[in-house]
C-alpha positions in Angstrom: 155.8 -165.6 -132.6 159.5 -165.4 -131.6 161.7 -168.2 -132.8 165.3 -168.3 -131.7 167.9 -170.5 -133.3 169.8 -172.8 -130.9 173.0 -170.8 -131.7 171.3 -167.5 -130.8 170.0 -168.9 -127.5 173.4 -170.3 -126.7 175.1 -166.9 -127.4 172.6 -165.1 -125.3 173.0 -167.6 -122.5 176.8 -167.2 -122.6 176.5 -163.4 -122.6 174.3 -163.5 -119.6 176.7 -165.9 -117.9 179.6 -163.5 -118.4 177.7 -160.4 -117.4 176.6 -162.0 -114.1 179.8 -163.8 -113.2 182.2 -162.8 -110.4 185.9 -162.2 -111.2 186.8 -165.7 -110.2 183.9 -167.2 -112.2 185.1 -165.2 -115.3 188.6 -166.8 -114.9 186.9 -170.2 -114.9 185.0 -169.3 -118.0 188.2 -168.2 -119.7 189.9 -171.5 -118.9 186.8 -173.3 -120.2 187.1 -171.4 -123.5 190.9 -172.0 -123.7 190.4 -175.7 -123.1 187.7 -176.0 -125.7 189.8 -174.0 -128.3 192.8 -176.2 -127.6 190.8 -179.4 -128.1 189.2 -178.1 -131.3 192.7 -177.0 -132.6 194.0 -180.5 -131.9 191.1 -181.9 -133.8 191.8 -179.5 -136.7 195.4 -180.6 -136.8 194.4 -184.3 -136.7 191.9 -183.7 -139.6 194.5 -181.6 -141.5 192.0 -178.8 -141.5 194.1 -175.6 -141.5 191.3 -173.1 -141.1 190.1 -174.8 -137.8 193.7 -175.3 -136.6 194.5 -171.6 -137.2 191.2 -170.2 -135.7 191.2 -172.3 -132.6 194.9 -172.0 -131.9 194.6 -168.3 -132.3 191.7 -168.2 -129.8 193.7 -170.3 -127.3 196.8 -168.1 -127.7 194.7 -165.0 -127.2 193.1 -166.3 -124.0 196.3 -167.6 -122.5 198.0 -164.4 -123.5 195.4 -162.3 -121.8 195.5 -164.4 -118.7 199.3 -163.8 -118.6 198.9 -160.0 -119.3 196.5 -159.4 -116.4 198.8 -161.0 -113.7 199.4 -158.7 -110.8 203.0 -159.4 -109.7 202.8 -156.9 -106.8 199.8 -158.6 -105.1 200.3 -162.0 -106.6 204.0 -162.5 -105.6 205.3 -166.0 -106.2 202.0 -167.3 -107.4 201.9 -164.7 -110.2 205.5 -165.5 -111.2 204.7 -169.2 -111.3 201.6 -168.6 -113.4 203.6 -166.4 -115.8 206.0 -169.3 -116.3 203.2 -171.7 -116.9 201.5 -169.4 -119.4 204.8 -168.8 -121.2 205.3 -172.5 -121.5 201.7 -172.9 -122.9 202.2 -170.1 -125.4 205.4 -171.7 -126.6 203.8 -175.1 -127.0 200.8 -173.7 -128.8 203.1 -171.9 -131.2 205.1 -175.1 -131.8 202.0 -177.1 -132.3 201.0 -174.6 -135.0 204.4 -174.5 -136.7 204.9 -178.2 -136.7 201.3 -179.3 -137.2 201.8 -181.5 -134.2 198.7 -182.1 -132.0 200.8 -183.9 -129.4 202.4 -180.5 -128.5 198.9 -179.5 -127.2 198.8 -182.3 -124.6 200.9 -180.4 -122.0 199.1 -177.1 -122.3 195.8 -178.9 -122.1 196.8 -180.6 -118.9 197.9 -177.3 -117.4 194.7 -175.6 -118.5 192.6 -178.3 -116.9 194.5 -178.3 -113.7 194.4 -174.6 -113.3 190.7 -174.5 -114.2 190.0 -177.1 -111.5 191.8 -174.9 -108.9 190.0 -171.8 -109.9 186.7 -173.7 -110.0 187.3 -174.8 -106.4 188.0 -171.2 -105.4 184.8 -170.1 -107.1 182.8 -172.7 -105.2 184.4 -171.7 -101.9 183.4 -168.1 -102.6 179.9 -169.1 -103.4 179.6 -171.0 -100.2 180.9 -168.0 -98.1 178.3 -165.6 -99.5 175.3 -165.5 -97.1 172.0 -166.3 -98.7 169.3 -163.6 -98.4 166.5 -164.5 -96.0 162.9 -164.3 -97.3 
């Protein structure tokens, strides 16, 4: 009899989700992870739990940094430049939240992440609707 822990099942589900996602859906997943990490870092700061604060801020910084690093300025033009400035702002605020143990410094980045995630989610939905369904 196979028994799987809820954590193992969740991990497998997430891996399957990532492996089957489109490029736009992957971006949405990255935003989801950055939002979750930022919220957990805020909670860690509020509880004065340094290991959680450090782990989750590190995760948020890594994700936002990677989103910034993959911007294509040639094809993205002004949008890529604007996203770069937003990501730079978020990285600065995440760093300040860490240095000052100030969870309120995470409010701005969290708002930005949620707004951007919403926009990418809308794009993903539009792509899903434009893909013709196979006929049986």
